[in-house]
Every structure is written in C-alpha cells, then in structure tokens.
C-alpha positions in Angstrom: -66.5 -6.6 42.5 -63.5 -7.5 44.8 -65.4 -10.1 46.8 -64.2 -8.8 50.2 -65.7 -8.5 53.6 -67.9 -5.4 54.3 -67.8 -3.5 57.5 -69.5 -0.2 58.2 -67.8 2.3 60.5 -69.3 5.3 62.4 -67.0 7.8 63.9 -68.4 10.4 66.4 -67.1 12.9 69.0 -67.5 12.0 72.7 -65.9 15.1 74.1 -63.4 17.7 73.0 -60.4 15.9 71.4 -61.9 12.5 71.9 -63.6 10.4 69.3 -65.2 6.9 69.3 -65.7 4.4 66.5 -68.5 1.9 66.2 -68.3 -0.8 63.6 -70.9 -3.0 62.2 -70.1 -6.2 60.3 -72.3 -6.7 57.2 -71.1 -9.8 55.3 -68.1 -12.0 54.4 -69.0 -11.9 50.7 -71.6 -10.1 48.7 -70.8 -11.7 45.3 -74.3 -13.5 45.4 -76.2 -10.4 46.4 -78.5 -8.7 43.9 -77.4 -5.3 42.6 -78.4 -2.5 44.9 -78.8 -4.6 48.0 -75.6 -3.3 49.6 -76.7 0.3 48.8 -80.0 -0.2 50.6 -78.2 -1.5 53.7 -75.8 1.3 53.5 -78.6 4.0 53.3 -80.3 2.3 56.3 -77.0 2.4 58.3 -76.4 6.1 57.5 -79.9 6.9 58.7 -79.3 5.0 61.9 -76.0 6.9 62.5 -77.6 10.3 61.7 -80.5 9.5 64.3 -77.8 8.5 66.9 -75.6 11.6 66.4 -77.6 14.3 64.5 -74.8 16.8 65.1 -72.6 14.9 62.8 -75.1 15.1 60.0 -73.2 16.2 56.9 -74.8 18.4 54.1 -73.5 15.7 51.7 -76.0 13.2 53.2 -79.0 15.2 52.0 -79.0 13.3 48.8 -80.5 10.3 50.7 -83.8 12.1 51.3 -84.7 12.0 47.6 -86.1 8.9 45.8 -84.1 7.6 42.9 -85.5 8.3 39.5 -84.7 6.4 36.3 -83.8 9.6 34.6 -80.7 9.8 36.8 -79.2 6.7 35.1 -79.6 8.5 31.8 -77.4 11.4 33.2 -74.6 8.9 34.0 -74.7 7.3 30.5 -73.9 10.7 29.0 -70.6 11.1 30.8 
C-alpha cells in the first residue's frame, strides 16, 4: 500500500534487564507481490522466532495454528 521497505524484528530477553533484537530484511518494495505473499512470509518468520525462543510465545500467536477458511472473509464483510 505504501510501497516501503519491509524488515522483520525479533526482540528477546538475554538475561535479566537485557534484551536483544534480531532483524531480517524482507524486501525493498512489495508492490509487485501477489496478495497474501507477505502474510505467508510473516507467518514463517513468527514460527521461526517461536522455535528460537519458545518462552516468548504469546497467547495471541495461537491464531496461526489454524488454517484460514473462506467463511472468515464473510465475517469481515459484515462489519
């Protein structure tokens, strides 16, 4: 939408009061990508981060273990 660079960041605790951030460059521009490509890459990145630091796994990430169903789109259309 904004045609900007995409970078993923992963923050994790190394010891008490100390944190580290790893970044991963994705692309300069995604305007030519198909819809959903960035989402698939993001899901893969989140899975990799969870495997690296399972203690940082958030309850909010549980949504990724379910497959997308077309009915979900209908719920968004109702709003």
